[in-house]
ChimeraX commands (.cxc) that place a marker at each C-alpha (Angstrom):
marker #1 position -16.79,29.11,-25.13 radius 0.5
marker #1 position -15.04,26.88,-27.72 radius 0.5
marker #1 position -15.02,23.14,-27.13 radius 0.5
marker #1 position -11.69,21.43,-27.74 radius 0.5
marker #1 position -10.18,18.02,-27.22 radius 0.5
marker #1 position -7.81,17.30,-24.35 radius 0.5
marker #1 position -4.94,16.74,-26.80 radius 0.5
marker #1 position -5.69,20.00,-28.65 radius 0.5
marker #1 position -5.53,21.84,-25.33 radius 0.5
marker #1 position -2.05,20.37,-24.72 radius 0.5
marker #1 position -0.96,21.53,-28.16 radius 0.5
marker #1 position -2.26,25.05,-27.52 radius 0.5
marker #1 position -0.47,25.26,-24.18 radius 0.5
marker #1 position 2.84,24.20,-25.70 radius 0.5
marker #1 position 2.46,26.55,-28.66 radius 0.5
marker #1 position 1.57,29.55,-26.50 radius 0.5
marker #1 position 4.35,29.00,-23.98 radius 0.5
marker #1 position 6.99,28.50,-26.67 radius 0.5
marker #1 position 5.88,31.74,-28.32 radius 0.5
marker #1 position 5.88,33.54,-24.97 radius 0.5
marker #1 position 9.35,32.46,-23.82 radius 0.5
marker #1 position 12.24,31.71,-26.18 radius 0.5
marker #1 position 13.93,29.65,-23.43 radius 0.5
marker #1 position 11.18,27.02,-23.61 radius 0.5
marker #1 position 12.05,24.09,-25.85 radius 0.5
marker #1 position 10.73,20.58,-26.44 radius 0.5
marker #1 position 12.84,17.42,-26.56 radius 0.5
marker #1 position 11.86,13.77,-26.65 radius 0.5
marker #1 position 11.05,10.69,-28.64 radius 0.5
marker #1 position 9.22,11.42,-31.91 radius 0.5
marker #1 position 8.12,14.89,-30.78 radius 0.5
marker #1 position 8.31,16.23,-34.35 radius 0.5
marker #1 position 5.91,13.56,-35.55 radius 0.5
marker #1 position 3.79,13.81,-32.40 radius 0.5
marker #1 position 2.68,10.24,-31.75 radius 0.5
marker #1 position -0.03,11.48,-29.35 radius 0.5
marker #1 position -0.67,14.61,-31.47 radius 0.5
marker #1 position 0.03,17.04,-28.63 radius 0.5
marker #1 position 3.36,18.11,-30.16 radius 0.5
marker #1 position 2.28,18.20,-33.81 radius 0.5
marker #1 position 2.93,21.41,-35.70 radius 0.5
marker #1 position 5.51,22.71,-33.24 radius 0.5
marker #1 position 8.54,21.83,-35.35 radius 0.5
marker #1 position 7.09,23.65,-38.36 radius 0.5
marker #1 position 6.98,26.90,-36.36 radius 0.5
marker #1 position 9.96,26.60,-34.01 radius 0.5
marker #1 position 12.45,24.52,-35.98 radius 0.5
marker #1 position 15.26,22.12,-35.12 radius 0.5
marker #1 position 16.75,24.06,-32.21 radius 0.5
marker #1 position 13.55,24.15,-30.15 radius 0.5
marker #1 position 11.81,20.91,-31.15 radius 0.5
marker #1 position 14.38,18.13,-30.86 radius 0.5
marker #1 position 13.85,14.44,-31.60 radius 0.5
marker #1 position 15.98,12.46,-29.16 radius 0.5
marker #1 position 17.46,8.97,-29.36 radius 0.5
marker #1 position 15.56,6.22,-27.56 radius 0.5
marker #1 position 17.50,6.73,-24.35 radius 0.5
marker #1 position 15.24,7.94,-21.56 radius 0.5
marker #1 position 18.07,8.34,-19.05 radius 0.5
marker #1 position 20.09,10.36,-21.57 radius 0.5
marker #1 position 17.34,12.75,-22.61 radius 0.5
marker #1 position 16.16,13.21,-19.00 radius 0.5
marker #1 position 19.72,14.10,-18.01 radius 0.5
marker #1 position 20.12,16.49,-20.93 radius 0.5
marker #1 position 17.01,18.23,-19.70 radius 0.5
marker #1 position 18.49,18.60,-16.22 radius 0.5
marker #1 position 21.61,20.23,-17.65 radius 0.5
marker #1 position 19.57,22.57,-19.84 radius 0.5
marker #1 position 17.31,23.61,-16.95 radius 0.5
marker #1 position 20.24,24.21,-14.60 radius 0.5
marker #1 position 21.82,26.57,-17.12 radius 0.5
marker #1 position 18.77,28.75,-17.68 radius 0.5
marker #1 position 16.56,27.06,-20.27 radius 0.5
marker #1 position 13.06,25.65,-19.71 radius 0.5
marker #1 position 12.97,22.17,-21.25 radius 0.5
marker #1 position 9.86,20.08,-21.75 radius 0.5
marker #1 position 10.95,16.45,-21.94 radius 0.5
marker #1 position 8.38,14.20,-23.62 radius 0.5
marker #1 position 9.06,10.56,-22.71 radius 0.5
marker #1 position 5.82,9.18,-24.20 radius 0.5
marker #1 position 4.73,6.62,-21.56 radius 0.5
marker #1 position 4.83,6.88,-17.78 radius 0.5
marker #1 position 6.47,3.46,-17.51 radius 0.5
marker #1 position 9.44,4.87,-19.44 radius 0.5
marker #1 position 10.13,7.22,-16.52 radius 0.5
marker #1 position 11.52,4.20,-14.64 radius 0.5
marker #1 position 14.44,4.26,-17.10 radius 0.5
marker #1 position 15.09,7.93,-16.28 radius 0.5
marker #1 position 14.59,7.64,-12.53 radius 0.5
marker #1 position 18.13,8.54,-11.48 radius 0.5
marker #1 position 18.15,11.84,-13.37 radius 0.5
marker #1 position 14.69,12.81,-12.14 radius 0.5
marker #1 position 15.05,11.75,-8.50 radius 0.5
marker #1 position 18.75,12.23,-7.73 radius 0.5
marker #1 position 19.46,15.19,-10.00 radius 0.5
marker #1 position 16.40,17.24,-10.94 radius 0.5
marker #1 position 14.66,16.61,-7.64 radius 0.5
marker #1 position 17.68,17.24,-5.41 radius 0.5
marker #1 position 19.89,19.88,-7.08 radius 0.5
marker #1 position 18.03,22.97,-5.91 radius 0.5
marker #1 position 18.20,21.74,-2.31 radius 0.5
marker #1 position 21.80,20.54,-2.52 radius 0.5
marker #1 position 22.97,23.86,-3.95 radius 0.5
marker #1 position 21.13,25.89,-1.31 radius 0.5
marker #1 position 18.72,27.47,-3.77 radius 0.5
marker #1 position 21.47,28.82,-6.04 radius 0.5
marker #1 position 20.12,26.78,-8.96 radius 0.5
marker #1 position 16.60,26.39,-10.27 radius 0.5
marker #1 position 15.36,23.37,-12.22 radius 0.5
marker #1 position 12.47,24.57,-14.43 radius 0.5
marker #1 position 11.88,21.28,-16.25 radius 0.5
marker #1 position 8.69,19.45,-17.22 radius 0.5
marker #1 position 8.71,15.67,-17.75 radius 0.5
marker #1 position 5.56,14.96,-19.77 radius 0.5
marker #1 position 4.19,11.45,-20.38 radius 0.5
marker #1 position 1.05,9.38,-20.77 radius 0.5
marker #1 position 0.13,7.56,-17.56 radius 0.5
marker #1 position -2.09,4.63,-16.62 radius 0.5
marker #1 position -4.13,2.09,-18.52 radius 0.5
marker #1 position -7.24,1.84,-20.62 radius 0.5
marker #1 position -6.04,0.92,-24.13 radius 0.5
marker #1 position -4.73,-2.60,-23.58 radius 0.5
marker #1 position -1.10,-1.57,-24.02 radius 0.5
marker #1 position 0.26,-3.94,-21.37 radius 0.5
marker #1 position 2.58,-3.38,-18.40 radius 0.5
marker #1 position 5.45,-1.75,-20.35 radius 0.5
marker #1 position 3.16,1.13,-21.38 radius 0.5
marker #1 position 0.32,1.32,-18.86 radius 0.5
marker #1 position 1.62,1.20,-15.30 radius 0.5
marker #1 position 0.40,4.08,-13.09 radius 0.5
marker #1 position 3.65,5.74,-11.96 radius 0.5
marker #1 position 2.49,8.84,-10.09 radius 0.5
marker #1 position 2.94,7.52,-6.51 radius 0.5
marker #1 position 6.69,7.08,-7.12 radius 0.5
marker #1 position 7.09,10.77,-7.83 radius 0.5
marker #1 position 4.69,11.90,-5.11 radius 0.5
marker #1 position 7.20,10.30,-2.74 radius 0.5
marker #1 position 10.08,12.50,-3.98 radius 0.5
marker #1 position 10.56,15.87,-2.26 radius 0.5
marker #1 position 10.61,19.00,-4.44 radius 0.5
marker #1 position 9.14,17.25,-7.48 radius 0.5
marker #1 position 5.67,18.46,-8.41 radius 0.5
marker #1 position 3.24,15.92,-9.86 radius 0.5
marker #1 position 0.26,16.91,-12.01 radius 0.5
marker #1 position -2.50,14.77,-13.53 radius 0.5
marker #1 position -5.35,16.71,-15.17 radius 0.5
marker #1 position -8.80,15.35,-16.00 radius 0.5
marker #1 position -10.29,17.86,-18.47 radius 0.5
marker #1 position -9.20,19.88,-21.52 radius 0.5
marker #1 position -9.62,23.13,-19.56 radius 0.5
marker #1 position -7.47,21.88,-16.71 radius 0.5
marker #1 position -4.71,20.36,-18.84 radius 0.5
marker #1 position -4.07,23.61,-20.69 radius 0.5
marker #1 position -4.01,25.81,-17.58 radius 0.5
marker #1 position -1.94,23.37,-15.56 radius 0.5
marker #1 position 0.60,22.71,-18.33 radius 0.5
marker #1 position 1.21,26.43,-18.74 radius 0.5
marker #1 position 1.74,26.72,-14.98 radius 0.5
marker #1 position 4.11,23.74,-15.00 radius 0.5
marker #1 position 6.24,25.22,-17.77 radius 0.5
marker #1 position 6.56,28.50,-15.85 radius 0.5
marker #1 position 7.40,26.80,-12.54 radius 0.5
marker #1 position 11.01,26.91,-11.32 radius 0.5
marker #1 position 10.86,23.35,-9.97 radius 0.5
marker #1 position 10.80,19.99,-11.75 radius 0.5
marker #1 position 7.28,18.90,-12.66 radius 0.5
marker #1 position 6.20,15.40,-13.67 radius 0.5
marker #1 position 3.17,16.05,-15.88 radius 0.5
marker #1 position 1.07,12.93,-16.40 radius 0.5
marker #1 position -1.72,12.73,-18.96 radius 0.5
marker #1 position -4.04,9.74,-18.67 radius 0.5
marker #1 position -3.92,7.62,-21.81 radius 0.5
marker #1 position -7.64,7.53,-22.55 radius 0.5
marker #1 position -8.44,11.24,-22.13 radius 0.5
marker #1 position -6.87,12.51,-25.38 radius 0.5
marker #1 position -10.11,12.67,-27.35 radius 0.5
marker #1 position -12.32,13.95,-24.53 radius 0.5
marker #1 position -13.87,17.34,-25.32 radius 0.5
marker #1 position -14.55,20.27,-23.04 radius 0.5
marker #1 position -14.74,24.03,-22.90 radius 0.5
marker #1 position -11.39,25.79,-23.30 radius 0.5
marker #1 position -11.28,29.59,-23.66 radius 0.5
marker #1 position -9.10,31.14,-26.33 radius 0.5
marker #1 position -7.90,33.86,-23.96 radius 0.5
marker #1 position -4.90,33.45,-21.65 radius 0.5
marker #1 position -5.36,31.62,-18.33 radius 0.5
marker #1 position -3.18,29.64,-15.93 radius 0.5
marker #1 position -4.26,27.23,-13.16 radius 0.5
marker #1 position -1.94,27.37,-10.12 radius 0.5
marker #1 position -0.27,24.08,-9.23 radius 0.5
marker #1 position -1.48,22.64,-5.94 radius 0.5
marker #1 position -5.03,23.93,-6.31 radius 0.5
marker #1 position -7.82,21.34,-6.43 radius 0.5
marker #1 position -11.30,21.77,-7.86 radius 0.5
marker #1 position -14.74,20.57,-6.77 radius 0.5
marker #1 position -16.16,18.96,-9.89 radius 0.5
marker #1 position -19.50,18.14,-8.21 radius 0.5
marker #1 position -20.89,19.47,-4.95 radius 0.5
marker #1 position -22.57,17.15,-2.45 radius 0.5
marker #1 position -23.43,16.85,1.22 radius 0.5
marker #1 position -23.26,13.13,2.06 radius 0.5
marker #1 position -19.84,11.75,1.03 radius 0.5
marker #1 position -16.55,13.22,-0.22 radius 0.5
marker #1 position -14.67,11.48,-3.05 radius 0.5
marker #1 position -11.06,12.57,-3.52 radius 0.5
marker #1 position -9.57,11.64,-6.88 radius 0.5
marker #1 position -7.69,12.81,-10.00 radius 0.5
marker #1 position -7.19,12.08,-13.70 radius 0.5
marker #1 position -9.40,9.48,-15.36 radius 0.5
marker #1 position -10.89,8.51,-12.00 radius 0.5
marker #1 position -12.61,11.90,-11.85 radius 0.5
marker #1 position -14.89,10.79,-14.66 radius 0.5
marker #1 position -15.54,7.38,-13.10 radius 0.5
marker #1 position -16.33,9.14,-9.82 radius 0.5
marker #1 position -18.73,11.58,-11.49 radius 0.5
marker #1 position -20.51,8.66,-13.14 radius 0.5
marker #1 position -20.80,6.95,-9.74 radius 0.5
marker #1 position -22.11,10.18,-8.23 radius 0.5
marker #1 position -24.84,10.36,-10.87 radius 0.5
marker #1 position -25.88,6.79,-10.09 radius 0.5
marker #1 position -25.96,7.48,-6.34 radius 0.5
marker #1 position -27.94,10.70,-6.82 radius 0.5
marker #1 position -30.83,8.61,-8.16 radius 0.5
marker #1 position -30.92,6.96,-4.73 radius 0.5
marker #1 position -30.85,10.30,-2.91 radius 0.5
marker #1 position -27.12,10.14,-2.03 radius 0.5
marker #1 position -25.30,13.39,-2.81 radius 0.5
marker #1 position -21.57,12.92,-3.44 radius 0.5
marker #1 position -18.99,15.69,-3.55 radius 0.5
marker #1 position -16.22,14.97,-6.07 radius 0.5
marker #1 position -12.89,16.69,-5.40 radius 0.5
marker #1 position -10.47,16.67,-8.33 radius 0.5
marker #1 position -7.00,17.32,-6.90 radius 0.5
marker #1 position -5.45,18.06,-10.33 radius 0.5
marker #1 position -2.03,18.36,-8.65 radius 0.5
marker #1 position -0.93,15.31,-6.66 radius 0.5
marker #1 position 2.16,16.89,-5.14 radius 0.5
marker #1 position 1.64,19.26,-3.48 radius 0.5
marker #1 position -2.01,18.26,-3.11 radius 0.5
marker #1 position -4.82,20.50,-1.91 radius 0.5
marker #1 position -5.17,19.05,1.58 radius 0.5
marker #1 position -7.18,22.06,2.80 radius 0.5
marker #1 position -9.88,21.63,0.15 radius 0.5
marker #1 position -10.26,17.92,0.95 radius 0.5
marker #1 position -10.44,18.45,4.72 radius 0.5
marker #1 position -13.03,21.20,4.31 radius 0.5
marker #1 position -15.15,18.88,2.21 radius 0.5
marker #1 position -14.86,16.04,4.75 radius 0.5
marker #1 position -15.83,18.43,7.55 radius 0.5
marker #1 position -19.05,19.07,5.60 radius 0.5
marker #1 position -19.89,15.48,4.57 radius 0.5
marker #1 position -18.39,13.37,7.38 radius 0.5
marker #1 position -17.54,10.53,4.99 radius 0.5
marker #1 position -14.55,9.95,2.72 radius 0.5
marker #1 position -13.66,7.73,-0.23 radius 0.5
marker #1 position -10.24,7.92,-1.93 radius 0.5
marker #1 position -10.28,6.81,-5.57 radius 0.5
marker #1 position -7.04,6.42,-7.47 radius 0.5
marker #1 position -5.67,4.60,-10.51 radius 0.5
marker #1 position -2.66,3.20,-8.70 radius 0.5
marker #1 position -1.94,0.38,-6.28 radius 0.5
marker #1 position -3.14,0.25,-2.66 radius 0.5
marker #1 position 0.27,-0.13,-0.98 radius 0.5
marker #1 position 1.93,3.29,-0.65 radius 0.5
marker #1 position -0.43,4.62,-3.33 radius 0.5
marker #1 position -2.00,8.06,-3.67 radius 0.5
marker #1 position -5.30,6.87,-2.18 radius 0.5
marker #1 position -3.44,5.60,0.88 radius 0.5
marker #1 position -1.87,9.04,1.41 radius 0.5
marker #1 position -5.22,10.81,1.16 radius 0.5
marker #1 position -6.95,8.30,3.41 radius 0.5
marker #1 position -4.22,8.51,6.07 radius 0.5
marker #1 position -4.33,12.32,6.07 radius 0.5
marker #1 position -8.11,12.41,6.46 radius 0.5
marker #1 position -8.01,9.79,9.23 radius 0.5
marker #1 position -5.30,11.80,11.02 radius 0.5
marker #1 position -6.60,15.35,10.59 radius 0.5
marker #1 position -10.37,14.98,10.20 radius 0.5
marker #1 position -11.07,12.09,12.57 radius 0.5
marker #1 position -13.52,14.08,14.67 radius 0.5
marker #1 position -15.64,14.80,11.58 radius 0.5
marker #1 position -15.82,11.21,10.32 radius 0.5
marker #1 position -19.08,9.30,10.71 radius 0.5
marker #1 position -17.64,6.10,9.21 radius 0.5
marker #1 position -14.25,4.57,8.35 radius 0.5
marker #1 position -12.57,5.94,5.22 radius 0.5
marker #1 position -12.63,3.78,2.10 radius 0.5
marker #1 position -10.12,3.29,-0.72 radius 0.5
marker #1 position -10.80,2.26,-4.32 radius 0.5
marker #1 position -7.60,1.42,-6.22 radius 0.5
marker #1 position -6.11,-0.77,-8.93 radius 0.5
marker #1 position -5.76,-4.44,-8.15 radius 0.5
marker #1 position -2.13,-5.18,-7.16 radius 0.5
marker #1 position -0.98,-6.85,-10.39 radius 0.5
marker #1 position 1.01,-5.62,-13.43 radius 0.5
marker #1 position -1.32,-4.00,-15.94 radius 0.5
marker #1 position -2.65,-6.73,-18.27 radius 0.5
marker #1 position -2.64,-6.38,-22.04 radius 0.5
marker #1 position -6.00,-8.14,-22.31 radius 0.5
marker #1 position -8.72,-5.45,-22.42 radius 0.5
marker #1 position -11.03,-7.60,-20.27 radius 0.5
marker #1 position -8.39,-8.23,-17.62 radius 0.5
marker #1 position -7.27,-4.59,-17.71 radius 0.5
marker #1 position -10.86,-3.52,-17.10 radius 0.5
marker #1 position -10.94,-5.78,-14.05 radius 0.5
marker #1 position -7.76,-4.17,-12.66 radius 0.5
marker #1 position -8.68,-0.48,-13.03 radius 0.5
marker #1 position -11.32,0.95,-10.63 radius 0.5
marker #1 position -14.82,1.11,-12.06 radius 0.5
marker #1 position -17.76,3.37,-11.24 radius 0.5
marker #1 position -19.56,0.33,-9.78 radius 0.5
marker #1 position -16.71,-0.21,-7.31 radius 0.5
marker #1 position -16.86,3.46,-6.36 radius 0.5
marker #1 position -20.62,3.20,-5.77 radius 0.5
marker #1 position -20.04,0.19,-3.49 radius 0.5
marker #1 position -17.34,2.03,-1.53 radius 0.5
marker #1 position -19.58,5.06,-1.01 radius 0.5
marker #1 position -22.39,2.85,0.25 radius 0.5
marker #1 position -20.00,1.26,2.78 radius 0.5
marker #1 position -19.51,4.68,4.35 radius 0.5
marker #1 position -23.29,4.97,4.73 radius 0.5
marker link #1:1,2 radius 0.2
marker link #1:2,3 radius 0.2
marker link #1:3,4 radius 0.2
marker link #1:4,5 radius 0.2
marker link #1:5,6 radius 0.2
marker link #1:6,7 radius 0.2
marker link #1:7,8 radius 0.2
marker link #1:8,9 radius 0.2
marker link #1:9,10 radius 0.2
marker link #1:10,11 radius 0.2
marker link #1:11,12 radius 0.2
marker link #1:12,13 radius 0.2
marker link #1:13,14 radius 0.2
marker link #1:14,15 radius 0.2
marker link #1:15,16 radius 0.2
marker link #1:16,17 radius 0.2
marker link #1:17,18 radius 0.2
marker link #1:18,19 radius 0.2
marker link #1:19,20 radius 0.2
marker link #1:20,21 radius 0.2
marker link #1:21,22 radius 0.2
marker link #1:22,23 radius 0.2
marker link #1:23,24 radius 0.2
marker link #1:24,25 radius 0.2
marker link #1:25,26 radius 0.2
marker link #1:26,27 radius 0.2
marker link #1:27,28 radius 0.2
marker link #1:28,29 radius 0.2
marker link #1:29,30 radius 0.2
marker link #1:30,31 radius 0.2
marker link #1:31,32 radius 0.2
marker link #1:32,33 radius 0.2
marker link #1:33,34 radius 0.2
marker link #1:34,35 radius 0.2
marker link #1:35,36 radius 0.2
marker link #1:36,37 radius 0.2
marker link #1:37,38 radius 0.2
marker link #1:38,39 radius 0.2
marker link #1:39,40 radius 0.2
marker link #1:40,41 radius 0.2
marker link #1:41,42 radius 0.2
marker link #1:42,43 radius 0.2
marker link #1:43,44 radius 0.2
marker link #1:44,45 radius 0.2
marker link #1:45,46 radius 0.2
marker link #1:46,47 radius 0.2
marker link #1:47,48 radius 0.2
marker link #1:48,49 radius 0.2
marker link #1:49,50 radius 0.2
marker link #1:50,51 radius 0.2
marker link #1:51,52 radius 0.2
marker link #1:52,53 radius 0.2
marker link #1:53,54 radius 0.2
marker link #1:54,55 radius 0.2
marker link #1:55,56 radius 0.2
marker link #1:56,57 radius 0.2
marker link #1:57,58 radius 0.2
marker link #1:58,59 radius 0.2
marker link #1:59,60 radius 0.2
marker link #1:60,61 radius 0.2
marker link #1:61,62 radius 0.2
marker link #1:62,63 radius 0.2
marker link #1:63,64 radius 0.2
marker link #1:64,65 radius 0.2
marker link #1:65,66 radius 0.2
marker link #1:66,67 radius 0.2
marker link #1:67,68 radius 0.2
marker link #1:68,69 radius 0.2
marker link #1:69,70 radius 0.2
marker link #1:70,71 radius 0.2
marker link #1:71,72 radius 0.2
marker link #1:72,73 radius 0.2
marker link #1:73,74 radius 0.2
marker link #1:74,75 radius 0.2
marker link #1:75,76 radius 0.2
marker link #1:76,77 radius 0.2
marker link #1:77,78 radius 0.2
marker link #1:78,79 radius 0.2
marker link #1:79,80 radius 0.2
marker link #1:80,81 radius 0.2
marker link #1:81,82 radius 0.2
marker link #1:82,83 radius 0.2
marker link #1:83,84 radius 0.2
marker link #1:84,85 radius 0.2
marker link #1:85,86 radius 0.2
marker link #1:86,87 radius 0.2
marker link #1:87,88 radius 0.2
marker link #1:88,89 radius 0.2
marker link #1:89,90 radius 0.2
marker link #1:90,91 radius 0.2
marker link #1:91,92 radius 0.2
marker link #1:92,93 radius 0.2
marker link #1:93,94 radius 0.2
marker link #1:94,95 radius 0.2
marker link #1:95,96 radius 0.2
marker link #1:96,97 radius 0.2
marker link #1:97,98 radius 0.2
marker link #1:98,99 radius 0.2
marker link #1:99,100 radius 0.2
marker link #1:100,101 radius 0.2
marker link #1:101,102 radius 0.2
marker link #1:102,103 radius 0.2
marker link #1:103,104 radius 0.2
marker link #1:104,105 radius 0.2
marker link #1:105,106 radius 0.2
marker link #1:106,107 radius 0.2
marker link #1:107,108 radius 0.2
marker link #1:108,109 radius 0.2
marker link #1:109,110 radius 0.2
marker link #1:110,111 radius 0.2
marker link #1:111,112 radius 0.2
marker link #1:112,113 radius 0.2
marker link #1:113,114 radius 0.2
marker link #1:114,115 radius 0.2
marker link #1:115,116 radius 0.2
marker link #1:116,117 radius 0.2
marker link #1:117,118 radius 0.2
marker link #1:118,119 radius 0.2
marker link #1:119,120 radius 0.2
marker link #1:120,121 radius 0.2
marker link #1:121,122 radius 0.2
marker link #1:122,123 radius 0.2
marker link #1:123,124 radius 0.2
marker link #1:124,125 radius 0.2
marker link #1:125,126 radius 0.2
marker link #1:126,127 radius 0.2
marker link #1:127,128 radius 0.2
marker link #1:128,129 radius 0.2
marker link #1:129,130 radius 0.2
marker link #1:130,131 radius 0.2
marker link #1:131,132 radius 0.2
marker link #1:132,133 radius 0.2
marker link #1:133,134 radius 0.2
marker link #1:134,135 radius 0.2
marker link #1:135,136 radius 0.2
marker link #1:136,137 radius 0.2
marker link #1:137,138 radius 0.2
marker link #1:138,139 radius 0.2
marker link #1:139,140 radius 0.2
marker link #1:140,141 radius 0.2
marker link #1:141,142 radius 0.2
marker link #1:142,143 radius 0.2
marker link #1:143,144 radius 0.2
marker link #1:144,145 radius 0.2
marker link #1:145,146 radius 0.2
marker link #1:146,147 radius 0.2
marker link #1:147,148 radius 0.2
marker link #1:148,149 radius 0.2
marker link #1:149,150 radius 0.2
marker link #1:150,151 radius 0.2
marker link #1:151,152 radius 0.2
marker link #1:152,153 radius 0.2
marker link #1:153,154 radius 0.2
marker link #1:154,155 radius 0.2
marker link #1:155,156 radius 0.2
marker link #1:156,157 radius 0.2
marker link #1:157,158 radius 0.2
marker link #1:158,159 radius 0.2
marker link #1:159,160 radius 0.2
marker link #1:160,161 radius 0.2
marker link #1:161,162 radius 0.2
marker link #1:162,163 radius 0.2
marker link #1:163,164 radius 0.2
marker link #1:164,165 radius 0.2
marker link #1:165,166 radius 0.2
marker link #1:166,167 radius 0.2
marker link #1:167,168 radius 0.2
marker link #1:168,169 radius 0.2
marker link #1:169,170 radius 0.2
marker link #1:170,171 radius 0.2
marker link #1:171,172 radius 0.2
marker link #1:172,173 radius 0.2
marker link #1:173,174 radius 0.2
marker link #1:174,175 radius 0.2
marker link #1:175,176 radius 0.2
marker link #1:176,177 radius 0.2
marker link #1:177,178 radius 0.2
marker link #1:178,179 radius 0.2
marker link #1:179,180 radius 0.2
marker link #1:180,181 radius 0.2
marker link #1:181,182 radius 0.2
marker link #1:182,183 radius 0.2
marker link #1:183,184 radius 0.2
marker link #1:184,185 radius 0.2
marker link #1:185,186 radius 0.2
marker link #1:186,187 radius 0.2
marker link #1:187,188 radius 0.2
marker link #1:188,189 radius 0.2
marker link #1:189,190 radius 0.2
marker link #1:190,191 radius 0.2
marker link #1:191,192 radius 0.2
marker link #1:192,193 radius 0.2
marker link #1:193,194 radius 0.2
marker link #1:194,195 radius 0.2
marker link #1:195,196 radius 0.2
marker link #1:196,197 radius 0.2
marker link #1:197,198 radius 0.2
marker link #1:198,199 radius 0.2
marker link #1:199,200 radius 0.2
marker link #1:200,201 radius 0.2
marker link #1:201,202 radius 0.2
marker link #1:202,203 radius 0.2
marker link #1:203,204 radius 0.2
marker link #1:204,205 radius 0.2
marker link #1:205,206 radius 0.2
marker link #1:206,207 radius 0.2
marker link #1:207,208 radius 0.2
marker link #1:208,209 radius 0.2
marker link #1:209,210 radius 0.2
marker link #1:210,211 radius 0.2
marker link #1:211,212 radius 0.2
marker link #1:212,213 radius 0.2
marker link #1:213,214 radius 0.2
marker link #1:214,215 radius 0.2
marker link #1:215,216 radius 0.2
marker link #1:216,217 radius 0.2
marker link #1:217,218 radius 0.2
marker link #1:218,219 radius 0.2
marker link #1:219,220 radius 0.2
marker link #1:220,221 radius 0.2
marker link #1:221,222 radius 0.2
marker link #1:222,223 radius 0.2
marker link #1:223,224 radius 0.2
marker link #1:224,225 radius 0.2
marker link #1:225,226 radius 0.2
marker link #1:226,227 radius 0.2
marker link #1:227,228 radius 0.2
marker link #1:228,229 radius 0.2
marker link #1:229,230 radius 0.2
marker link #1:230,231 radius 0.2
marker link #1:231,232 radius 0.2
marker link #1:232,233 radius 0.2
marker link #1:233,234 radius 0.2
marker link #1:234,235 radius 0.2
marker link #1:235,236 radius 0.2
marker link #1:236,237 radius 0.2
marker link #1:237,238 radius 0.2
marker link #1:238,239 radius 0.2
marker link #1:239,240 radius 0.2
marker link #1:240,241 radius 0.2
marker link #1:241,242 radius 0.2
marker link #1:242,243 radius 0.2
marker link #1:243,244 radius 0.2
marker link #1:244,245 radius 0.2
marker link #1:245,246 radius 0.2
marker link #1:246,247 radius 0.2
marker link #1:247,248 radius 0.2
marker link #1:248,249 radius 0.2
marker link #1:249,250 radius 0.2
marker link #1:250,251 radius 0.2
marker link #1:251,252 radius 0.2
marker link #1:252,253 radius 0.2
marker link #1:253,254 radius 0.2
marker link #1:254,255 radius 0.2
marker link #1:255,256 radius 0.2
marker link #1:256,257 radius 0.2
marker link #1:257,258 radius 0.2
marker link #1:258,259 radius 0.2
marker link #1:259,260 radius 0.2
marker link #1:260,261 radius 0.2
marker link #1:261,262 radius 0.2
marker link #1:262,263 radius 0.2
marker link #1:263,264 radius 0.2
marker link #1:264,265 radius 0.2
marker link #1:265,266 radius 0.2
marker link #1:266,267 radius 0.2
marker link #1:267,268 radius 0.2
marker link #1:268,269 radius 0.2
marker link #1:269,270 radius 0.2
marker link #1:270,271 radius 0.2
marker link #1:271,272 radius 0.2
marker link #1:272,273 radius 0.2
marker link #1:273,274 radius 0.2
marker link #1:274,275 radius 0.2
marker link #1:275,276 radius 0.2
marker link #1:276,277 radius 0.2
marker link #1:277,278 radius 0.2
marker link #1:278,279 radius 0.2
marker link #1:279,280 radius 0.2
marker link #1:280,281 radius 0.2
marker link #1:281,282 radius 0.2
marker link #1:282,283 radius 0.2
marker link #1:283,284 radius 0.2
marker link #1:284,285 radius 0.2
marker link #1:285,286 radius 0.2
marker link #1:286,287 radius 0.2
marker link #1:287,288 radius 0.2
marker link #1:288,289 radius 0.2
marker link #1:289,290 radius 0.2
marker link #1:290,291 radius 0.2
marker link #1:291,292 radius 0.2
marker link #1:292,293 radius 0.2
marker link #1:293,294 radius 0.2
marker link #1:294,295 radius 0.2
marker link #1:295,296 radius 0.2
marker link #1:296,297 radius 0.2
marker link #1:297,298 radius 0.2
marker link #1:298,299 radius 0.2
marker link #1:299,300 radius 0.2
marker link #1:300,301 radius 0.2
marker link #1:301,302 radius 0.2
marker link #1:302,303 radius 0.2
marker link #1:303,304 radius 0.2
marker link #1:304,305 radius 0.2
marker link #1:305,306 radius 0.2
marker link #1:306,307 radius 0.2
marker link #1:307,308 radius 0.2
marker link #1:308,309 radius 0.2
marker link #1:309,310 radius 0.2
marker link #1:310,311 radius 0.2
marker link #1:311,312 radius 0.2
marker link #1:312,313 radius 0.2
marker link #1:313,314 radius 0.2
marker link #1:314,315 radius 0.2
marker link #1:315,316 radius 0.2
marker link #1:316,317 radius 0.2
marker link #1:317,318 radius 0.2
marker link #1:318,319 radius 0.2
marker link #1:319,320 radius 0.2
marker link #1:320,321 radius 0.2
view
């Protein structure tokens, strides 16, 4: 099977879906140039009407996407950085996220908001805040954060075909990561998690970049005879609660690892659900590993101290033992 980079897999997904459906179009800041390379080459094939560079007005372009989706098109809105979604929050939350419900299902909103999310390159708080918990808290908005080239292609294709708004978050540091990606057609259903490593002693629930930190921690713990099961949710809303609870029923221990903040964060949601629905299976209190509750520093050393590390994950797993 061919090995491709994460960013190349994004490019393939966009190219294939735009060829498959003439209603799919791309709009956003510098999408013709392709600052993150995922949109490069699209303008050459699809032209001005389907690859549209927008002004630097996140609220405006997000709203234009809502209008386009409500009238039958399938826009992909590239807003570059997750932190920029704050500027478009009204259109995403009050319009895209609510219109289908408010109109009693008479309208669909097939729109994808695609950005880079989280830290790791020293870009500071304006470009590196983890924003996914905000959108997990909004009904009818799907939230996706892949961890591998294979997953990002299959999930992006599913997101583009979905009739609901999807916030599609790519972790900043994963762009150059390589993995196996088949040339033939495939789609990964939204809401379906994946066990990236099987184990019998402790369950780790995670997503995005933290999957790789968790796998590294699992390798370290395996040398001590501790077998960790790593569940990659892939979709954060709706998340694969069944898969996680089945894993906890097997291992009896649970660690939630997430690149966001502890208060009202994704890890808190997973931990609360396991404590509520799998209490009888637990052999120890659940543990959370999250960002430190400060704005993302620009200093690489300070940023490294804020984002969860594999050493912190190892320590959390050992607490459950």
